C-alpha positions as CSV (number, residue, x, y, z in Angstrom):
1,M,-132.8,122.6,108.5
2,S,-131.0,120.5,105.9
3,P,-132.6,117.5,104.2
4,Q,-130.4,115.2,106.3
5,E,-131.6,116.8,109.5
6,Q,-135.3,116.5,108.8
7,S,-137.1,113.8,110.7
8,A,-138.4,110.9,108.6
9,P,-142.2,110.6,108.6
10,R,-143.5,108.6,111.5
11,R,-146.9,107.2,112.3
12,R,-148.2,108.5,115.6
13,N,-148.4,105.9,118.3
14,P,-152.0,104.9,119.2
15,R,-153.4,106.4,122.4
16,G,-152.0,104.7,125.4
17,Q,-148.8,103.6,123.7
18,G,-146.5,106.4,124.8
19,Q,-144.2,103.8,126.4
20,V,-143.5,102.5,122.9
21,L,-142.0,105.8,121.9
22,K,-140.1,105.9,125.1
23,A,-138.6,102.5,124.4
24,Q,-137.7,103.6,120.9
25,L,-136.0,106.7,122.2
26,V,-134.0,104.6,124.7
27,D,-133.0,102.0,122.0
28,A,-132.0,104.8,119.6
29,T,-129.9,106.5,122.2
30,A,-128.1,103.3,123.2
31,K,-127.4,102.5,119.5
32,L,-126.0,106.0,118.9
33,L,-123.8,106.0,122.0
34,S,-122.4,102.6,121.0
35,T,-121.7,103.4,117.4
36,L,-120.8,107.1,117.1
37,D,-117.1,107.9,116.6
38,Q,-117.6,110.7,119.1
39,P,-120.4,109.7,121.4
40,E,-119.9,112.8,123.5
41,T,-121.3,114.9,120.6
42,L,-124.7,113.2,120.8
43,T,-127.7,115.5,120.6
44,L,-131.4,115.2,121.0
45,R,-131.9,116.1,117.4
46,Q,-129.8,113.0,116.4
47,V,-131.9,110.8,118.7
48,A,-135.1,112.2,117.2
49,R,-133.9,111.7,113.7
50,E,-132.9,108.1,114.4
51,V,-136.5,107.4,115.7
52,G,-138.2,109.5,113.1
53,V,-139.9,112.1,115.4
54,A,-139.7,115.8,116.1
55,P,-137.2,116.7,118.8
56,A,-140.0,118.2,120.9
57,S,-141.6,114.7,121.2
58,I,-138.7,113.6,123.4
59,Y,-139.7,116.1,126.2
60,S,-142.9,114.1,127.0
61,H,-140.6,111.4,128.3
62,F,-137.3,112.9,129.3
63,P,-136.6,116.5,130.4
64,D,-133.3,116.7,128.6
65,L,-130.5,114.7,126.9
66,S,-128.8,114.1,130.3
67,A,-131.8,112.4,131.7
68,L,-132.2,110.2,128.6
69,V,-128.5,109.2,128.6
70,Q,-128.5,108.5,132.3
71,H,-131.6,106.2,131.8
72,V,-129.6,104.3,129.2
73,L,-126.7,103.9,131.6
74,R,-128.9,102.5,134.3
75,L,-130.3,100.0,131.9
76,R,-126.9,98.9,130.7
77,Y,-125.5,98.6,134.2
78,A,-128.6,96.5,135.2
79,E,-128.0,94.3,132.2
80,L,-124.4,93.6,133.1
81,A,-125.2,93.0,136.8
82,R,-128.0,90.6,135.8
83,L,-125.7,88.6,133.5
84,M,-123.0,88.4,136.2
85,D,-125.6,87.2,138.8
86,Q,-127.0,84.7,136.4
87,A,-123.6,83.3,135.6
88,A,-122.8,82.8,139.3
89,Q,-126.2,81.5,140.5
90,S,-125.2,77.9,140.5
91,A,-121.6,78.4,141.6
92,P,-120.7,75.7,144.2
93,N,-118.0,77.8,146.0
94,P,-116.6,81.4,146.2
95,L,-113.9,80.7,143.7
96,A,-116.4,79.4,141.1
97,D,-118.6,82.4,141.9
98,L,-115.7,84.8,141.2
99,A,-114.7,83.0,138.0
100,A,-118.3,83.1,136.7
101,R,-118.8,86.8,137.4
102,C,-115.5,87.8,135.9
103,A,-116.0,85.7,132.8
104,A,-119.5,87.2,132.3
105,Y,-118.0,90.7,132.6
106,V,-115.2,90.1,130.1
107,R,-117.4,88.2,127.7
108,W,-120.1,90.9,127.8
109,G,-117.5,93.7,127.3
110,V,-115.9,91.9,124.3
111,G,-119.2,90.9,122.8
112,Q,-120.8,94.4,123.2
113,P,-117.8,96.7,122.7
114,G,-120.0,99.7,121.9
115,H,-122.1,99.3,125.0
116,Y,-119.0,98.6,127.1
117,R,-117.5,101.9,125.9
118,T,-120.7,103.7,126.8
119,L,-120.4,102.5,130.4
120,F,-116.6,102.6,130.9
121,G,-115.2,104.7,128.1
122,G,-115.2,107.9,130.2
123,R,-115.8,110.2,127.2
124,M,-119.0,111.8,128.2
125,P,-118.7,115.4,129.6
126,D,-119.4,115.9,133.3
127,D,-122.0,118.5,132.6
128,L,-124.0,115.9,130.7
129,I,-123.3,112.9,132.7
130,P,-122.4,113.5,136.4
131,G,-120.3,111.0,138.2
132,S,-123.3,110.0,140.3
133,A,-124.9,108.6,137.1
134,H,-122.4,105.7,137.3
135,G,-123.6,104.7,140.8
136,A,-125.5,101.8,139.3
137,G,-122.1,100.3,138.4
138,A,-121.3,99.8,142.0
139,E,-123.4,96.7,142.4
140,P,-121.4,94.3,140.1
141,L,-118.1,95.7,141.6
142,E,-119.3,95.1,145.1
143,A,-120.3,91.6,144.2
144,V,-116.9,90.9,142.7
145,T,-115.2,92.4,145.7
146,A,-117.1,90.2,148.1
147,S,-116.5,87.1,146.0
148,L,-112.8,87.8,145.7
149,A,-112.5,88.2,149.5
150,A,-114.2,84.9,150.0
151,A,-112.2,83.1,147.4
152,A,-108.9,84.4,148.8
153,E,-109.8,83.5,152.4
154,G,-107.2,81.2,153.9
155,R,-104.7,82.0,151.2
156,R,-103.7,85.3,152.6
157,R,-103.6,87.2,155.8
158,P,-107.0,88.5,157.0
159,S,-107.7,91.8,155.4
160,S,-109.8,94.8,156.5
161,T,-112.8,96.0,154.6
162,E,-110.7,98.8,153.1
163,Q,-108.1,96.3,151.9
164,Q,-110.8,94.1,150.4
165,W,-112.3,97.0,148.6
166,Q,-108.8,98.0,147.2
167,A,-108.3,94.4,146.1
168,G,-111.6,94.5,144.3
169,L,-110.7,97.7,142.5
170,L,-107.4,96.2,141.4
171,L,-109.1,93.2,140.0
172,W,-111.6,95.3,138.2
173,T,-108.8,97.4,136.8
174,G,-107.3,94.2,135.4
175,L,-110.6,93.1,133.9
176,H,-111.2,96.5,132.4
177,G,-107.8,96.7,130.9
178,L,-108.2,93.2,129.4
179,V,-111.6,94.1,127.8
180,S,-110.4,97.6,126.6
181,L,-107.2,96.4,125.0
182,Y,-108.8,93.4,123.4
183,N,-111.5,95.6,121.9
184,D,-109.0,98.2,120.7
185,H,-106.3,95.8,119.5
186,G,-108.2,92.7,118.5
187,D,-105.7,92.0,115.7
188,L,-103.0,91.1,118.1
189,P,-102.2,87.3,118.6
190,W,-104.2,87.2,121.8
191,P,-104.3,83.9,123.9
192,P,-107.8,82.5,124.5
193,L,-109.8,84.9,126.7
194,D,-110.6,82.2,129.2
195,D,-106.8,81.6,129.7
196,L,-106.3,85.3,130.3
197,I,-109.2,85.4,132.8
198,A,-107.9,82.4,134.7
199,D,-104.3,83.8,134.8
200,L,-105.6,87.2,136.1
201,L,-107.7,85.5,138.8
202,S,-104.8,83.4,139.7
203,L,-102.8,86.5,140.5
204,H,-105.5,87.9,142.7
205,T,-106.5,84.7,144.6
206,A,-103.2,82.9,144.9
207,R,-105.0,79.9,143.3
208,P,-103.4,78.0,140.3
209,A,-104.9,79.0,137.0
210,A,-105.4,75.3,136.3
211,E,-107.8,75.2,139.2
212,I,-109.7,78.2,137.8
213,V,-110.1,77.2,134.2
214,P,-112.6,74.4,134.8
215,L,-114.7,76.8,136.9
216,L,-115.4,79.2,134.0
217,P,-118.9,78.7,132.6
218,P,-119.0,77.6,129.0
219,A,-119.0,80.6,126.6
220,G,-122.5,81.4,125.5
221,G,-124.0,79.4,128.3
């Protein structure tokens, strides 16, 4: 083992504090996934080195790297869903609910580009992260789909459940494209993000962008 690969000395957690190490492992994995140029190359040895423990210590908490990464994914999806729910909790109507959820999604993705890439970058191999590991991401998508259907009600012909789901997917595609391009090409002369969000929602709800802009929660609020 090279000097760079050797674990840094680490004080053993006191008895009963095994959850401390587990939290450190999760935080280290999340950090590495969000900062590595090639996150798909992540190894347990890297995680152990980041925390300062022997690789064997990880097995007391996670059976393998896949289980550890999937745990991180669930936490990140839950964080995003919670932020979207909180943003919309005081929305007075479906359009405001939709605007708040979409603004929270975009702002989180732009503010946490590494974590966004972890969830939606699609670079992790299937044998490490099966498609089912992203099941937790269905919750925010379902909430946006329901909100979009309610906001568009009366503006378009009644749609079936399948059509509503497709509309939600198309809106998410637009939001994802906005976040991804903004993160990858931030040096372009982008208009304000709120204007882009409002214009995108206008296309999907048949509501004027000028009606949507005032419904967007204050950034950082």
